[in-house]
N, C-alpha and C positions, 0 to 999 in steps of 0.2 A: 309537560307543563311549559317548558322554555318555548315550544313552539306556539302554544296558546298566548303566553305573555307577549311574543314578538308580533303575532297576528293582531292583538288588541292594541298594541302600540302603534302598528302601521295604520290601523283603522283610526286611531285617535289622530295621528298626524294629517291623514287625508281629511277629516273631519274639520280640523282647525285650519287646514289650508282653504278649505272651501268657505270657511266662516270669513277668514282675513280677505278672500276674494270678494265675496258679496259686501263686506264692509267698505272696501276700497271702491268697489263699483258704485254704490249707492252714495258714499260719502263724497267722492271726487266729483266736481261740478266743473267741467270744461268751461262753461260760460263764465262763471265766477272767478275761475283762475284767470281767463283772458281779459276780463273786465278790470281785475285788479292791476294787470300788467299795462292794459291800455290806459287806465287812469293815471298811471305814473309816467306815462309819455313815451312807451315802448311803441313804436311805429308799426313794426309788423303784427303787434297784438291788436292795435287799433284797426288795421286792415282785417285781420281775422275776425274781430268782434264785429265789423261792418257785415262781413260776408255772413256771419252767424244771423245777424237781424235781417239781412236780405233774404237769406234762404229759408228762415225759420228753423235753424238747426240749433237744438239745445236751448232754444228760447223762442217765444211766439214771435212770428213774423212781424217786423215793424220796418218799413222802408224809410220812414222819416229819421229813425235812429240810424239806420244803415247810412244814409246820406250824411248825417252828422258826423259819424265816425270816419267814413271815407274822406270828407271835407278837412276833417282835423288832419289825418295823416297826409293828405295831398297837400295842404298848406305848409306842411313841415318838409316836404320835397320827397315824399316816398311814391315812386313812379307807378307802381301798380294801383295805387290809390288814385293817382291823376287820371289814369285810364278809365278806371271804374267810375269816378266822379263825372267825367265827360259822357260816359255812357248813361248815367242817370239823368244828366241834364237833357240828353238827346231823347230819352224815353219818357221823360217826366215822371221818374219813380222816386218818390219821397221829397219831391220838389216840382216846381212848375217847369214845363219845357222850356229851354233856353238855348237855341242853337249858337247864340254867340258864345255862351259859357262852354259849350260842347267844343266848338273850335279853338277858344282860348286854351282850355286844360289839355287839349290834344297837342297844341303848339307848345306849351310848357313841358309836356313829357317827350315829345318829339326832340326837343332842344338837347335831351340827355342821350339822344341816339337810339332810344328804344323803339325796336322795330314795330310793335303793336300800335304804338302811338303814330309812328310815321306812316304806316299804312293807313290807318284811320284818318289822318290829316289829309292824305290824298284823296281819300274818298270823300272827305268833306268839300274840297275844291271840285272834285268831279261831278258832285251832286248838288253843289250850292248850299251847303250846311253851314250856316252862320256866316256866309260870305257870298259874293257874287259867284256864279257857276263860272269855273275857269278850267276847262278840260285839258288844255296844254300844260298849265301848271300842276295840276293833278297827276297828270301822266309823267311829268319830270320828277316830281316827288315820290311817285311809286317806282319808277325806273332806278331812281338813286338807292332806293332801299333793296331793290332787286340786285343791283350791282354790288351791293354790300353783303349779299348772300342771304337775304331773308327768302325762305322758300315759298311763303305766302305771297311775298311782294313779286316774286319771279312769276307765279302763277297768274297773278292778276295784271302784271305788265303783259305777259303773253296774250291774254285775253283782250287787252286794250289794243295790241297790235292786230290781233285777229279781227276785231270788230272796227278798227280805225278810230278809236276814240282818243281825242287828244293828241293824235299823231296819225301819220299816214299809214293806211292798212298795208301791212307786210306779214304774210304768212310764214315767210322763211324765218323771221325774226321771232314771231309767235312761236314756232316750233323750238326755236332755240331756247327760248326762256322756259317753255314747258319741260324740254329736256333738263335743264338746270335744276328745275324744282323737282323733277322725278329723280334725279340723282341724290337729292336729299330726302327722298321717301314721301314727298308730297302726294297723297292719293289722287287729288283732284287733277293734278298734272298728268299723272300717269293715264287716268281715263281719258282725257283730252287728247293725249298722244294716239291713244288706241283709236278713238272716234276720227281723227285726221287720218290716220292710216287707212282705216276702213273706207273713208270717203275717197281716198285716192285709188284704192283697189277697186271700188265701184266705177270709178271714171275710166280705169284702164280696160275694164271689162266691156 
């Protein structure tokens, strides 16, 4: 009898646990929770909410709303939102394309020392996005980020040396920066080193 009672009790506990789980799963709404925090001025929540709208996660996709919330967080100084906003202006997602605003927001984010913004700002000068094309300035910005140990900047700086873009072509320095990036686990740099090594081996043969 005790065994049957204990068994019934365990079954009841598991059933109740399942019910509570389902109630929580369907009652908890990540979007509504994030919206409440974002509306109260939480910058991280504003950024997360913008991503939800942009990706259509937990809410129908709405790039105009994504732009609105990225802009709100960016204007309050949240750096990831600044980078996202610059990207939206560049792509014309949720807003009209505006290269000048792309450049301006990358500049603001770069002033905080953010590597993503510094790399993208260099790309703007290298390609003439929102400004006159200025390859030497783009190279200088990229190299500065590389020398501050940004692995993606190191990889891109190596590529600029390899192609001679904005700087005199220098395969030795290209390899140097590829090695620096590979030491930080940058996969693109590792592939480039192997390609350059293979090329040298073919020339020797």
